N, C-alpha and C positions, 0 to 999 in steps of 0.2 A: 411433431418434431420438438426436440428439447430446446428450451429457451436459453440454456446455458447456465441458469442460476443453480448454484450448488446448494442443495437442501439436505440437511441432516434431521432425522426424526429419532427422538429418544423414546423408546417404548413401542412394543408391538401388541398393544391392547387395542380395543375397539377404535379409539381415536387415531392412533398411529397407523393402524391398518386402513382406516378410512382415508387418511391422507395419502398413503401409498397407492390405494386403489384409484384415487383421483389423478395422481401423477401418471400412473400407468395408462389410464384412459386418455390422458392428454398427450401421450407419447413423450413425456418428459422423463428421461432415464438418468438424469444426473442427480440421483438421491440415494441415501443409505438409511436403513432403519436399524437402530442398535437396540438389541434386546438382551438383558442380562440373564434371563432364564433360557431353557432349551425348548420352549414352546411358545406359541402365540396365544393371545386372548387376555392376558393379565388377570384381573378379577373375574373375567368371564370365561376362564378356562375350565375344563373338566378333567377329572382323573378317574381311572379305573383301579380299584384296590386289588389285593392279592386274591380275594374271594370272588372277583368278577362283578362287583357292584360299581356302578358309575356314580360319581358325586360332583356336584357343582360347588363353587365357592360362594355359597349362600343361595337363598331361594329366589332365583331370577324368574321374572315373569316378562315374556317378550310381547310387547305391543309397540305400535309405532305412531309417531306424530308426523312422519315425513315420507312422502312418496319415494324420495331418493333412497331411503333406507329399505323400503319395501322392494324396490327394484333390485337392489344388491342382494337382499335375502332370497328373492326368487331365483336369481342367477346362480347363487352358490349352493342353495339347498334344493332347488328343483321342487319335487313333490315330497321331499323327506321331512315334512312338518306335520305335526298333529295340532288340531284346533280344540280348545277347551273353553267351556263356559266357566267363569270364575264361580266357585263355591267356597267361600272362605268364612271362617267363624271365629268368634271370640269366646274363650272359655272363662266364664265368670259365674261364681256361686253354683258350681256343678251343673251349669247349663251351657249348651252350645248356642250362642247368640249370633245370628247371621251378621256379617259385615255389610255396611258400616254399623257399628254398635249403636250409635245415637239414633239411627233410623229404625231400629228393631227392638225397642224396649219391651215390646209385648212378650218377648221370650224370657224375660227376667221374672223372678218371683214378685208377687204383688207389692211387697214392701219396697223393693228396689225400684220397681216401676214408678211408684208414687214419689219416692225420693228424687228420682231423675226428672220427673215431670214438674215437680214443684221447683226444683232448681232451675229448669229451663224457663218456667214462668217468671220467677223472680229476676232472673238475668235479663229477661226481655223488658221488665219494668224499670230497670235501672238506666239512667241516661248514659249513653255510650260515649266513651272517651277513647282516644287513641291509646292502645295498650303499650306499656313501656317495655314489655318482654313477652315471651311465649306463654309463660304461666298466667299472666294477666289476660292474654287473649283467650286461653282455655276457659278461664272462669267467666269471662264476659260473654263468650259465645255459647257455652254449654251449661253453665251453672254448676253449683256445688255438687249435685248428685252425680252427673255424668263425669265431672272432673275427678271425683273420688273413686267411682266404680271402675273407670277405664282410662280416661285421657291422661291423668297425671301419673298413675303407676305404670301404665304401658309406655309412655314416652320416656320415663326415667329408665326403664329396662332397655329401650331401643338406643337412646343417645348416651346414657351414662353421664349426662351433664345436667346440672341444675337448670330448671326452666328459666330462672331469672337471668341466666347468662345468654339465653337464646333470643334471637329476634323473632318477631311475628310476621315479618315481611315475606318470608319464603313460602307461605302456605299454598296459595294458588289451588291447583287441582289435587294436591296431595292429601287434603283432609276435607271430608264432607261436612259442610256447615249445616245448620238445622233450620227446618221449616216447622215451627211449633205445631201448627194446625195439622200438618201431615203426620208428625210424630204422634200426636194425640189420636188421630184417626186410626193409625196403625195399632196403637195400644187397645183402643176400644173394639176395633174389628178383629184384633188378633191376626193381622196380616203381616206379610213379610215384604220388605223393601230392600233388595240386595243388588240392584242393577246399577248403582251409582258408580261413576268413575271411568277413567279411560281404559282400565284393564278388565272390564266386565267380560270381555272375550280376549283370550291370549293364545299364543302359539308356543310350541316346544318341539325341538328336533326329535324325530322318531328314533334316531340312533345317536349315540355319542355325547349326549348332554348338551348344554348350552355351548360348551367349548367347540363342538363340531362346526358351528357356524364360522368361528374365527380360524379354525384349522383350515377350513376350505377357503375362507377369504384370504388367508395368507399364502395359499398354494401358488397362485400366479405371481406372487411377489417374492418367492423363495430366493431368487438370485440377488435380491436387494436387502434381504434381512440377514443381519449378522447375529445369530443366536449365541448364547453363552459368552456374551461380550459385555464387559462392565465399563461404564464411564467413570473415570477417576476424577476429572475436573473439566471445567469449561473456561477457557480463556476468553472472556466476554469481549474485551477490547480488541483482541487479535482475531476473533471469530474462528476459534479452533476448539474442537472437542478432543480431549486427551483421554485415551483409554488406559486401563490398568496395566496394559502391556507396554505403555510408553508411546504407542502409535498416536500420531496427531492427524486429525481429519479436519480440513478447512471447510468452511461453509460461508454462504452468503446469507442464508436464512436458516434458523433453527426452530424446529417444532418440538417443544417439550411436552410429554404426556405423563411424566413422573410427578410425584407430589411437589408442589411449587416451593414448599419450605425446604425440602431436601435438595432440590435443584439449586436454590440460591446459596445453600451452604457449600455447594461444590463449585460455585461461580467465582473464579479468581477475580480479585479486585472489586467485587461488589461492595458497595458502601455498607458499613456495619449497621447503619440505621435501617437500610432496606432488608438486610438479612434478619435483623432483630424483629422488624415488623412482620415478616413472613413467619417467623417463629412464634408469633402471637396467635396465628391461626390455630383453631382447635379441631382435632379429629378424635374419633374413637377407634378401637379395634374390635374385631369380631372373631370369636372362636366358633368355627363351624364343625359340628360333630355329626357324623353320619353313622347310623345304626341300622344294620341289616338283620332280618330275622327269617328263620326258616318257618314261616307262618304265612298263610295266604293273605293276599291283599283283600281284606274283608271290608275296609272302608273305601267304597268306590264313589262316595259323594264329595267329601271334603278335599279341596286342593291344598289349601294351607290354612293354618290356625294361628291366632294371636293369644298371648298369655300374659295378662296384666298382674296376675296374682303371684305371691312369693312361694308357692309350693313347687315351683320349677324354676331353674335358672334362666331358661331361654325365653326370648320374647316372641319367637316365631318358629313354627315347625312346618316343613313342607312334606306332604304325603308323596314322596318322590317316585314311588313305583306307579302311582296313578298318572304322573306326567307322561311317562313312557315305560312300557313293559321292558324295553331294552336297558333300563336302569338297574335291573336285577339279573342275576346269572341266567343265561339261556332265554331271557324274556319270559320266564315262567312265574307269572304272578299268582298262579294257583298254588305255588310252593313258597314263594318269597315275598316279603314286603320290606320297605325301607323308608327311613325318616331322616330328613335333613334338618338339623336343629341349630339355631343361631343364638349366641349369648354375647352381649357386648361387654367391653371393659374400657376403662379410661383412667385418668389420674384421679377421678372422683369415685370410681366404681371398680373395685378389685375383684379378681377371680382367682381360684386355685387351679392352675393348669394340671396339676397332678390328680385332682379329683373330678375335674369337669366332666369327663366322659361318664363316670359312674353316677354323678349327680344328674346328668342329662337323662340317662336311662331310668333312674328312679323318678325323675320328673315326668317322663312320658307315662309312667304308671300312675303316679299320684294325680296327674292332671286329666287322666281319663282318655289318653290317646291310645294306649295299648292295655291289654288285660294281663293277668298273671300268667296265663298260658304262653302268650307271645313273649312276655318278659323272659321266660325260661329258655327261649329258643334263639337267643342271639347267636349269629354266625360270623359277624364281622363288625368292627368298629373302626372309624376313620376320623381323623381330626386335621383341620387346617387352621392355622393361626394367621388371620389377615390383620396385620398390625395397623394398616390403614383401611378402615371399614367404611365409615361415613365422614365426609367433610361436614362439620357442624356449623349451621348458620347462626353464628354468634352475633350479638348486637353490633360489634365493631368490624365484622367481617368485610362488608362492602367498602368501608373506608380503607382498610388495610389493602384490599385487592386493588383499589384504584392506585395507590402509591406503588405497589409492587409491580403490577402489570404495566403501568406507564414506564417505569424504569426498563423493563424487559423489551417492550415494544420499540422504544427509542433505540434499542440495540439489535433490532431485527430478530428478536426471540419471541415466539408465540407459545404461550403456555396454555394448553387446552386439555379437554378430557375431564374425567371425574375429579381427579385430584390436581391436575394441571390447572384447571379453571377454578376449582374449589367451590363449586356452586352445587349444592345437593339437588336443588330443584331442576337442574339441567344435567343430572349425572347418570341418567339411564344409558343403556347401550345405544339406543337410537340417537339420543342427544350427542353421545360421544362420537359415533361414526359421522354424524352430520357436521359436527365441529371440525373433524378431520377433512371432510370434503370442502367445507367453506373456507378454511384457512388456506388451502391450496389456491382457491380462487382469489383470495386476498393477495397472496404472494405473487401469483402470476398475472392477475388481471386488475389488481387494486380494487377488487369488489368488496363492498361492505358485508360483514358477517351479520347473520340474523340470530343464531342460537347463542353465540357467545356475546356477552355484554359485561361492561364494568363501569 
């Protein structure tokens, strides 16, 4: 039964849909989800191009930290999921080095192996001090060799932000640190160590791409979602959401899942200092290029690949036809293959949008992902410009978020999700859905949240 609290949710991405799901489960029907686009899923949506290829907004890898997310996934997808063992690689010095790079130095040429091992040894001999930024952390943990061969160039390509501006506090399970003895053993024995990390096994929808999950999750909420509806402003003190049509929607509690900096710009009467603080948060954008070829899926081993070198613009490529045959026309991987390629940009790192697709295709060839024959058999090209790609964990991020989130929470506004919370380390799909579930419990039951912290 509804408690009577009027709840407005801005955004029908994973977090907003998670909140809607929780409200539906509680029988609380006094809520509205406002979504500016005509589809659900946000950055987790999928699209089918004119040639029949399916594309995601980036290389999503579905794994879970939470049983609640697993239960929702099982309910909405049933048996329509495929299980994969992660086989990911770093392209370096014309070699495919299994991921994590630092655990598999034996796959490098001997000179590079020695360079990386000596760097590790010297780093271990230096007295450890608290790193002032991400760059110092890289050098202290991995040493000069690994930093130069992989960590520094790759992270520049991913973030597009100088390492000196980034904090080292966010690392957690995102980066495999090094056991020197284990690395030395792997080099001497020529063995592979690629099982590290929470995504060593992952799932993917058998049909529809990642977006299929959220299309299905949105289905029972369809009467509560207002698609193609734009929020013009929010009268914070009056607790009113104002749409571009002029319509006013009153609320008792507001869940925002849009970028917190953009939300505050639209918040009427928000203090200039708070708006300014939110504007100091840093993000990058990602150009996602999909290239489909009338050439068989010959690479049935690699799931995705990392590219630290400058012979290709992208930092990551997903072997998308391997994830699911339904990602190519007719599910015919004997005829078609497809690659999902991601290139970042920022105020520090520019790209040429007019050339990026051609540069991406050339990069696939020069980096050894495709051969000349496949290169000549392109049948489709697709591009998505995600202007908010990654929330960057800068040194001052947490301090800014404390100020901004305190202001919002004092006014019954809960900013959650990938860019609503602005915490990369809890920005996956499962984190975002769980944040949506938990914020509903906070609103209705005054229960403390676990995933979201500030």
